[in-house]
Each structure stands twice: as structure tokens, then as C-alpha cells.
N, C-alpha and C positions, 0 to 999 in steps of 0.2 A: 206363416211366421215371416215377419219382415226383417230384412237385413239392415243393421244400423248404417246410417249415411257415412259415418266415420270409417267403417270397414270398407265401404265402396270406394271412398276417396283413397284409402291406403292401397287398395288393389290397383286402382287406376295409376297412382303415382309409381308403383313398383313396375308396372308394364311399360310406362313411359320411360322410366330410367333405364330399364334393362335393354330397351331398343338402342341406346347410344353406347352400350358397352360392347367393344369389339368382340366379334365371334370367337376369336382365338383365346381371349382371356377367360379365366374361370371366376365366376361370381357366385360365391357360396352364401346362401342366406343363413343367418345365425338365429337359432331358436333355442331357448326362449330369448327374448330381447333383453340384453344386458347393457343397454345404452347405445349399442350399434346394431345395424341391421344386416350388413353384408361384410364379408372379407373378400376383397378382390385381389386375385393373383395375376400378374402380368406375364404373358407369354410372347415370345418372338420366334418365328420360324419353327413353331411347334415345340419349343423348349422354354421351360420356365426361366425367367430372368432373376428370380429370387426376390423381386420387388412385390410388396404387398401393401395394401392400405385398407382401412375400415371405411365403411360408408354408413352415415346416419341419415336416413331418408325422412323428409318432412313434406307431406302432401297438403295442398290447400285448395279451397274453392274461392278464395278471395278475388276481388276484382283487381286486375293488374293495370296500373297506370304508369306511364313513362318507363315501361319495361323494368319496374322495380317491385321486388318481393319483400314484404314486411313480415318479420317473425320475432316472437318473444322466446328467449332462451333462459333457462334457469342458471344461476351462477353455480349451482351444484353440478349440473351437467357439464358446464364449461370447465370447471376444475377437474372433473373426471377425465375429460378429453386431454387436458394438460398432463395428467398423470400417466397417460399411455405412451409407450415407446414407439408404437406403430402409428404412422400418420392417420388422422381421421378427417375424411372429407364430408362435410355436411352438404347434402344434396336437397335442395328445395324445389318442388315440382308444383306447377300450376296445372291442375287437371282441367281448367277451363280454357287456357291458352296453349297448353302443351309445351310451355317453356320450362327450361331447367336452369337453375343457378347452383353454383358450387363455391364453397369457401372452406379453406383448411381451418380446423378448429383447435389444434394443439396449443397454439399460442394466442388464440383469439381473446381470451380473458385478459391477457397482459396488455393488449392494445387498447383496452377500454378503461375509462375511469370508473372504478367501482366504489361506491360509498359503503361505509361500515353497515353491516346487517342487510345490505341490498340483496334481494332474493332473485331478481331477474333483470335482464337488459333487453332492449329492443334493438334489432339490427336490420338495416335497410340494405338490400342487395340490388344494386343498379345493373344496368346493361353490361357493365364491364365484368360482371360476375357470371354472365350467361355462359353455359358450357354445352358442348355437343360431342360427337364421337371424335372429331378432329382435335378438340381440346384435350380429351382424355389421352389421345395418342401422344400429344405433346408432353404430357406428364411422363409417359414411359420413356421419352427420349432424354430426359434429364439424367445426368450421371448417377445421382441417387435421389430417391423420391423427395426427400425433404432437405437435402444437403444445401441447396442454394437458397438465395433470398429472392422471393418473388416481388415484382414491382407492380403495385396496384395504383392506377392513375384515375383521377376524376378531373377532367378538363373539358369544358363545353365550348367556350368561345374560341374564335380563330387565333387570337393572340396567345391565349392559354395553351392551345394545342401546339402552336409554333414554338413557344418557349419551352414547353415540356419536351418536345422532340430534341431540342438543343441540349437540355439537361440529360435526357436519356442517352444521347450520343457520348457524353462524358462518362456516364455510368458503364455503358457497354465497352468503352475503350479501356477503362481503368480496372473494372471489376469483372473481367471476362470469366474467371474461374469461380466467382463468388455469387454473381447475380444472374437470374434468369429473367429475360424480358419476353420470353415466348409464352409463359403462363404466369398470370399475375397473382394467383391465389395459393402459392406454396405455403406450407405450415409456418415458415419464417418469412416475413414480408416487410417491405418498405412501402408506405403509403405516401403518395404525392397528391395532395388535394388542392386544386386551384379554384379561385373564385375572383370575380372582377367587380369593383365597386362602381359607383356612378361617375367617378372621375377617371375611369379606365385604369385604375391602379390594380395590380394583381396581388391578391393575398395567397400565399403558399404555405400550407401546413405539411410538415414532414414528420412522419410517425413510424416508429418501430415498436417492438414490445417493450423496450426500455428507454425510448427516446421520444421526445415530442418538442417541436419548435415551430413557431409561426414567424413569418416575415412578410414585409410589404415591398413590392417592386413598383416603384413610382415612375410615372411619365414614360412608359414604354409604349411604342406604337408599332404598327405593321411595317413601318419604313426602316426599322433597324436592320442593317445589312447582315449582322451575324446570325439572324434567324433563318437565313436562306442559303447559307454556305453549303454547297453539296458535299464537301469533304470535311472531316473532323480536323480541327486545329487546336492542339492542346496549349497554345499560347493565347488563345482568344479569351482572356479574362477581362471583364468589363464591369461597369457600375451596376449593371442589371443582374449579372449571374454570380458575382463573387460571393455574396452572402449565402446564396442557395448552395453553391458548391462547398463552401465552408461547413455548412450544417450537415450536408449529405456525407461529406468525408468524415465528420465527427460521428455521425450516426452509424456508419458502416465500419468504423475503426475496429470494433470488437470482432468483426468477421474477417477483415482483410487489412491489417495494420500497414503493410507495405504500400498498398495502393492508396490508402487514405493519407499517409505521410507524403506520397508523391503529389497528390492534389493539394494538400495543405501547403507544401513548399512553394507551389506555383501561386496559390491564392494569397498567401500571407503578405506578400509585398504590396498587395492592392487593397488590403483591408485596414481600416483605422480602428483601433480599440480605444474606447473612451474611458473604461473603468476596470477596476479589479474584477468586477462581476463578469466582464467579457473574458478575462484571463481564466477565471475559474471554469467557465463554460468549456474552454478548450481542454481542460483536465490534463495538464502536463504530466502529473504523476501516473494517471491511468494510461496515457499514451506510452510513457516510458516502461511501465510494467508490461504492457502488451508487446512492445518492441523487444524487450529483454526475453520474454517467453517465446517469441517467434523468431529469435536470432536476427532481429532487424535493428540492432542498435546503431549500425552505420547509417541507416535511413533516418533514424531519429536525430543523429548528430548533424546530418546534412540539413534537416529541417531547421534545427537550431541555428546553424550557420546562415540559412536564408533569413531568419529573423534578425540576426546581427547585420547582415548586408542591407536589410531594409531599414536599419537604424531605429527599430522599435525596441529601445533598450529597456523600457519598463516591462515589456512582454518578455524580453530575454531573461531578465533577472527572475521572473516568475518561473520560467523553464529551468533556469539554473538552480532554483530552489528545489525542483523535482530531483535533479541530480543529487543535491545535498541531502534530501529527505531519505532517498533509498540507499545511498552510500554503496552503490555498486562498485566493486573494486576495480573493474576494468574501465570505469568512466572518469576516473580522476584526470587522466591525460587529456581527455576531451574537454573537461572543464578548464584545465590550465590553458589549453590551446585557445579556447573561446575567449577567456578573459584577457589573455595576452594579445590576441588579435584586436580586441577593442582598445586596449591601452596603446597599441602601436599606431592605430588609425584615427584616434580622436584626441581632442584638446580640452574638452569639458572637464574641469577639475572635479566637480561633484561626481560625474560619471566615473572618472579615473579613480577617485577615492574609494568608491564602492567596489570597483574591480579589484583594487589592491586589498581591500578588507576581505573580500571573498577568497582571494588567493591565499591570504593569511590563514583562513579557516582550513583550506585544503592542506597547506603545509603543516599546520598544527596537527591535523588528523594523521599525517604521515610521520609525526614525531620529528619533523625538521624544524626545531624550535628557533634557530637563528634566522632561517628564511621567513618563518611566520612572524617573528618580532619585526623584522625589516619591513614586511608588507603592512603590518598594523600601523607602524609609525609613518610609513609613506601615506597611508590612508588618512591618518590624523593631520599630516602636513597639508594635504590637498583639501581636506575637509576638517578645519579646526573644531567644528562642533562635535566631532567624535568624543572630545573631552567631556562633553555633557551627556554622554550616553552610557548607561550602566553596563551594557554588555561589552563595550570596548574595554573598560577597566577590568571586567571579569576575565576576558580572554587574555589580557596581558598578565593578570594575576596568576592565571593557570600556568603560563609559560615560565614566569619567574619562580613559581612554586616548584616546577619540574627541575629547575636548576639548583634547588636547595636554598633559595633566598626567602625563607619563610616569613621573616618580619616584613619585608617589602611586599610580599604577596598578601599578608594580612592587611596592610595599609591600603592596598589597591582594592581588596574586596570590600573594605569598609567604605571606600570612596564610591564603589559601585552601589553599595547598599543605600547610600544617601541620595542617589540620583533617582528621579522618577523614570520609569521604564520608557516613557514617550518623550521626555524632555529633549529638545534639540533636534528632533526628527523632522526633516523637511518633507516636501511633497514628492520629490522625484529622486530616483536612483538610490533610495535608502534600503538598508538591509531589511528583508522580510522577517518579522518577528512572529514566532509561533507562541501564542499566549497559552501556557500550560499552568493552570491554577495550582497543580500539585507541586510545581517547582518555584512558586513565588518566594519561598524562604530558602532556596538552595544556597544563596550566598552566605546565609547564617551558618550553614553546615560547613561551607568552605572555610569560613573564618575559624570555626572550631578545628578544622584540619590543620590550618596554619599554626594555631596555638598549640595543638597537640605535638607537632614536631619541634616546637620551641621549648617543650617541657613545661608549658604553662597549663597544667592539667586541670586546675580549678576553673580557670577561665574557659578552657575548651569544653569542660563538662557543662557549664552554663550555656554556651553556644549550641552544643548538641541538644540539650534539653529543650531549648527554645525552638529548635528546628523540629524535634519530635512533637512538640505541642501543636504546631500549626500545619505540618505537612502530612499528607496521606500516602506519600510515596517515599519510603525510607530505605536507604542502602544498608544492608547488613554490616557492611564495613564500618559505618559510623556507629552503629549499635555496639559493635565489639570495641571500637576505640573509646567510646564513652565508658564502657565497663572497665577498660584498662585505666582510664583517668580516675575513676572512683577508687580502684584498688591502690594506685600509686599515691593518691592523696592520703589514703589511710596509712600508707607506708612512709609518709612524710617525705615524699620525693617530688612534691609540687614546687615548681618554680625555683629549683636549685640552680646555682650558677653552673652552667655546663662547662666542664673541663674535659674537652675531647682528647687532648694530648695525654692527660693523666689516665683517662679511662682506657685508652689503647695500651698504655704502659702496664696497667693492671692485667689486661688480657694477655700480654706477652709473658708476664710473670706467672700467670695461671698455667701456661703451657709447661713451664719448668717445675711446677709444684710436684712434690714427692708423694703427696697423699690426696685422695679425692676430697677430703674435708678441707684441706688447704686450698685446693683448686676452687672449690665452691666459694670459699671466703673471699678469695682474690677476685673472682668474677662478680660477686656481690658488691665489692668495692668499686669495680669497673662500672657497674650499673648505677651505684650511688653517685659516682662522679659525673656520669652522663646517662640519664634514664632513656635517652633516645638512641643509644648504641645498640643496634640490632645484632651485631656480631657478639657482643657480650651476653645478650639475652639468649642467643642460640647456644653458645657454649655452656652457659649456665644450665639451660634446659637439658643438654646432653649429660652433664655431670649429675644433675638432680635425678634424672631417669635411672642412671647407673646406681645411684645410692638408694633407689627405691622410693624416692620422694616424688611420686607420679603426679599428684595434684599440683605441686609447685612447678614441676617440669612442664605440665600442660600450659600453665599460665605463662611461663617463660617463652615457650614456643609460640603462643598466641601473640605475645608482645613482638617477637621477631616477625611473625606473619604480617602484622600491621605496620611495623616500621620498615620492613623490606617486603613490599607487596609482591615482588617477583619470586620470593623464596618459597617455592612449592614444597621443598623438603620440610621446612619448619611447619608449614600448614598441614602437611600429611602427618607429621609427628604429633601435632596437637590433636588431630582428628582421631588417630589410632589410639592415643591415650584416653581420649574421652569415650571411645568405644569400649575399650577394655575395662574402664572404670564405670561403665554404664551411666555416664553423665549425659542423659538423653537431651536435656535442654541445650547444653553447650554443643553437643554433637550436631544437633539440628541447625544451630546458629552457624557453625563452621561449614556445614554442607551447603547451606544457602549462600554463605559468603563465597565459597569456592565456585559455585555455579554462577553467581553474579559477576565475579571478578574474571573468571577464565572461560566461561561458556560451557556448552554441552560436552566438548571433547575433554574436559578435565577428568572424566571417568577413565579415559585411556591412560593419562599420566598416573592417576591413582592406582590403576591396575598394574602398571609397570613397577611402581614403587612397592606394591604388595608382593609381586613376584620375586623381588630381590630379598625378601625377608626369609629368615631361616626357620620356616615352619612347613609342615607337610603340605603337599600339593592340594589335597582335598580341602584343607583349611584355607588355602589361598583362593580356591575356587569359590568357597562359601563366602569369604570376605568380599570378593569382587562382586559377586551376585547380590550380596546384602547391601553393599554401598550403592550399587546401581539402583536397586529398588528404593532405597532411602532418598537418593537424589531425585528420582522421579516423583516421589511423594512430596519432598520438602520444597521443590521448586514451584509447586502450585500453591504453597501457603502464602498468606499475606505477610509482607515483610515484618510487620510489627507483632505478629503472633508468636514469634520466638525470641522476644527481647530478653537478653541475658541480664539478670539482676546483680550478679557478682559471683566471685569464686570463694570468698572467705579464706584467702590464703594468708 
């Protein structure tokens, strides 16, 4: 009976591999074969280190040329290796030359471009992947078997090797705790692949599991002095290495954000960025998220200051947009400091105009309306074409609205609506515009808001309906306001002449009323004199609730809730009445409104409100738990799914 050639090859490969495993280690063969052949446990001084890794063994009789082993791997197997939490070392053995190659497999599939439905990939392992007992011992010396990033280098020519050694010195000095240059095939790895064209230009490809970038280094020769410096110099940034260092720092940022920002800070003053595409590559938002996660915001701020000092203002505004996008509360001071620094040290009016505009945005977010208005008008004075930009008018309208000047706010919103979003925008230092299709009709809703507070309910209704017709992102607040508009139109309260003084007089008279019926009548008179009087609506709701007119009370409290958006008591009153009345549609709408207006913590305020009620403790507990469950459910609903059609009061 003849033994199959494949079995002989497998046995030979096993014996060749086992020879390089240190005697002290334990190498357990796994039977049956579940995709891996060995579990190797590392021992030092006769004690287990707790470090283990799998080995998948591949033996071959192929002819070996240029110390390179060729092997096909199925994508299914590579995906399986990726799913394992323990590192997997693929060991390839030539039974003809007795050579052994090793490559970590856990992230191997992520480093390759896989087409849809592709079943296998071919991998070439060159001499840089050759392993022996010394190499395996280097694995054991790593702090954790796969914690570090291994550096894999392909460099053949003399200049390639010299330049690579220069780059490696940067990596070793900045990423000491992150990168291992002792063993190049760790599960996480950075590939540096060099090649030289006929004109002696170097092509460098930088690859990680989530990053790939190619660049060309032109006109470099063996005479460049920086290639031969015996000691590392972290100020040695030049035209040959700056792009390579920029890309490497970006590639390694997810593993060591502090070191990457340190390199970027040095490199940024020497790199010219030609387009927004270059800015996007740096991923300002991603860097800021990493810096925030790793408590390195100070390093991020210093990097941004380096951008300012290098006078790359287009790039600065792109990074300032990252601050704006994430709205980290502890970063507003940094933004103000950066923008103020540019204003104090530059004379370019277009640049200064943009800085003042961005400062206005910050002060607006802090509810410092006077400072915001001052900054917006300074921006307009320095850049008169702000008057041709829809967003400038919209920002001013919002501030005027917050001061109660609803007619002026309406006019400014209409001015914004007439302007094309890109009209008047120049090429440099302009505000970055995030084009969100769902908000193209936002100004229409804002106009509806202005009309609502003027008591022009019919016009407001038309504006809201226009917004609902075209927008897929709708605030529940506007749905409720539109419902109120419809009810007040039916009650013949549309566009009445607002007599605020008389309305307040009726409220004062209501306090002195001797009967609940007289109080309700006087409060209705207050509402008829000024339908936008939130105080009158609230007191009317209280009186109606006492009289047992719960449906009417709920409507009055909702009116208060929308006219006085800060009035949580009115909002909670409306919510509890809708709950006790089992008006599910209104209750869902109010819950969604509360969540959108006040955020997740509104449930805490609601629970405190319930705890003050004169009901048994068990009832309070059930109410709080019930509202919490309903908020969790309602907040996942699409805004338009709970549109209120009316109260019929």
C-alpha cells in the first residue's frame, strides 16, 4: 500500500517546523483539523507566560525562486482566521529547500483588495517573511503577542533601503510603545513597499488593514546627507520625507493618536495642500474623535495652532469645522482662542470676515446673542457679499427671533429663502457648507414659526404644510404648532390684533375671580385678546382641569408648551392628561416632542414631577417606568409617523 505524496509532504513540513520551535515551548497538535494545526504556548524559565498562538501549517514541494513562497488561500479561511481572538500564524514550509515563512493571518484579509464573490487570493511571501527559532523568540519578547504593529518592508535598491531606514528611525522614535520593528509579521501590521522607476524616482506604498496610500519621491540620490545622519533628528523634515511621514502618521493615528499628532505638527508647516481632497484625507473629525477618546485634546489643539502658525488658513477652517461638527463642550474656548489669534495677527479682510462669522456661530451656540450679532455684522462689514448668502440672513433671523422680534425675523428668513445657497461664495476662507437635502426647506418652517408667534395662524399653517410636503426630517415641535394653528383658525383666533396689555389685564382680573366659571371666562378673554399669551393659556389649563374639562385643559397646556418652550410643567401637565385620557396619538407626539426638545435626561425631570403628585408610591413607580418605556419606544419612530390631526375642542 503506497502512502499519498501529500501525506509525506505534510509529515516533512511538520518535522521541519517543529525543529524551530524552542524546546521550552509547548506545541500541541490539534486533531481533528479545524482550520489550525497547532496551539503553541510560550514558556520562559520553565513557567508559562500565558501567551499562546495558533499555527496553520502549509507544506509544499514547489520550486523556490528568489526566496519566495507562493500560496493560494481561500477567502473563507482568511475570514475564519479574522474571527479568532487568538493570533494565527500561517507557517509555509518548503520541503525541498527546508525554508520556512511565517505571516500573521488575523488581519490578512483586510490588507488585500477582495472583489465581490472572490473565492481565493494568491499571496507571495518573500525573504522578509522567512522565520527561524530566533524569529520565534522575538515574538515572545513582545509585550503582548499581537498588541503592537509589525513593520513589513520591501526595499531592494540601495536608495530604497537608505530612505526606508530613515523612515524607520522616525517610527521607532515616535511609536516606541506601538510599533515593533523586531518582527515584521505581527497580526496588525504596516507595510512599506518601495520600488524604483527608470528615472530613479522611488514609489512608496503604505498599507495597513484600513489604510492604503501611494506616493512618489522624485529626484532623490545617494548624495542626500539626511540619509546618512548617525543620530535621529526630529527637525529633519524635507521635500523627500514630508509626504511619507504625513501618510504614516495618518495611518497610525488610530493606534497612537498622540504620537501621530506630534509628527503631523512638525510636518504640517512643510506640506502644501492643493485641494479639499487633501484636507479630507487628513480626516480632522476622525483625529478629533480619537484625541477626545484618548484624552489628547491638548495635542490636537497644539496641532491646530501649528496650522495657524503655518498660515494654511484654508486647512485651518477645515479643522475648525471638525470642532463645530462635534460640538465638544470643552473645545469652545479653543475655537475662540484660535479665531481670535488669527484676527489679531492678520489683515486680510476676507480671512477676518470668516473668523468673525465663525465666532458668531460659537457665541450663538452659547446663547450670547449680542456678541453673536456683533460678530455677524463685523463679518458682513469685512465681507459685504455675506449679504448675498442665505445662511447669513438665517443666522441673523434666528437671533432676532430669540429677542421676540418675529416680524423682522420673518422678513430675514424670506430674504434667506430667495437667495441661492451658493450665490456670492468666493474661493477662499468661506464658510464650509454641509449640504443636507433633508434641510433644504428648513427656512420655510422657520417662517412658519415667525408667523405662529405673530398670531398669523393661517399663514403659519400654509408654511408648515409646505415644509411637511418636501422635508423628510420634521421636528415634532412644528407638527404640534401646526395642529394648534388649525384649532385656533377654527376658533376664529387667526390674525387678530394682538392686545398684549389688555390680555394681561384679563389675567389679573382672573386671579380675583370669585368662581371658577368666572375665572375661565376672563382667561378666555385674555386668550382672545392675545392668542400668543402663554401665561393666559397656562392658567386657563389649570382652571379647566379643576373644572373637569380635561380635553380643553390638555389643549391649553399644549399651547403653553409651544409658546413657552421652556415651560416643562405645562408640557408634563399636557402629557399626564393625555395619558389619563388614553389619547395615545397625542401622548406619543408629546413624548417625541419632549425628547427632541430636552434630550435623554427629560425622563429625570418627568419622574421628579410625578413624585410630587398626590398618588400612592406604587402608582408613581409604575408611571415613571411606563413613561420611560414609552420614550424609549417613541424616540425610535419616524417623526412623521405620529403627526397629530387635531383635538376637536
